[in-house]
N, C-alpha and C positions, 0 to 999 in steps of 0.2 A: 755707368757704362764705361768700358775700357776704351782709351784713346787709341786710334789706329796708328800703327807704326809707319813711318815713311820708308821709302826705298833706301835712303841714305842710312837710316838707323838699322835697317835689316842688314845691309851690306857691312856695316861696322860690327854688328853682332857676329856675322859669319866670319869676318876677318879675325876676330878674337878667337873663335873656335879653331880656325885653320892655324893660327899662330901657336896654339897650345898643343897641336897634334903633330907628330912626326910623320912625314910622308915624303916620298921621292918627288912628288909633284907640288910640294908646298910652295916653292918659289913661283911656279907658274900660276897657281891659284891666287897667291897674294898679288901678283902683278895684274891678273885679271880683275880682282876686286878693286884694286887701286885705280885701274883704268875706268871701270864702271862708275866709281865715285867721282872721278874727274869729269866724266861726261855729264853726270847729274849736275855738278857745279857749273859747268859751262852752259848747260841748258837753262839753269836758274838765273844766270847773270846775263844771258843774251836776250831776255824777253824785252820787247819794245813796249813803250807806253801806248795804250789804246787811245782812241779818239775820246772816249768818255773820260778816261783818266786825265787827258790834257784839258778837257773842258772843266772837270772838277778842280784841277789845280788853279785855273783862272778864277773860278767861283770862290775857292778858299781864300785867294788873295783879296777878293771883294769883301768877304766876311771879315777878314783880318782888318781891313781898312775901317769897316763899320765899328768893330770892337775897339779899334785904336782911338777913334774920336769920341767914343761913348764915355761919359763921366761916371757910369755905374754899370753893373752887370745887366745884360740884356737877355730877354727870353727869345726863343726862336721866332715868335711872331714879331717882336720888336726888331730883330735883325732883318727880317724880310721887309718890313715897312721902312727901314732906314735907308735903303738904297734901291733905286728904280731897276737896277740890273738884276736884283733878286726877286722882283715883284711877281714874275711868272713861275717861280719855283714853289713846290708844295712844302708844307711843314715837314713832311717826312724826308724830303730831299735835303733840306737845310739841317735837319736834325742829324742825318747821316754824315753830312760834311763836318758838322761840329763834333760829332763823336770821333771821327777820324782825326780831327785836329786835337782833341783831348788826348787820344791815344798816342799821338806823336809828340805831345808835350807843348804844343803851341798855345793851347787854350786851357783854362781852368773852369770846371763845372762847379757851381755853387748851388746846393740844394737849399731852398727856402720854403719850408713846409711842403706843399704839393707841387710847387713850380721850381724849375731849374733856370738859373741864369748863367751866362757865360761871360768871362773876361779874358783878355790876353794875359799871358804870363809875363 
């Protein structure tokens, strides 16, 4: 399945086409495209952190603390049991938090047969 192009990518493609064509309105079109890309950039950087994102950041700190004191890699279940602040969370929630931490480079996932353990990098 083909990946959908973003507005930024489409504007960049149109900009290349406009630059390669001679037209009396070329400057106007390029200024318009540049302005639209600036607006997209401004919109992307002005997003505020949601309440859930703030809560997840706190939970990730707790998970980091748990992994820091662990002397070996921990499974998701072991991470949950290691700290009372994580006790009410589901396996899926903690798995998602750990996945985000792996993607950001904070945590390393180690596959051991059918189970995965996590350690701080």
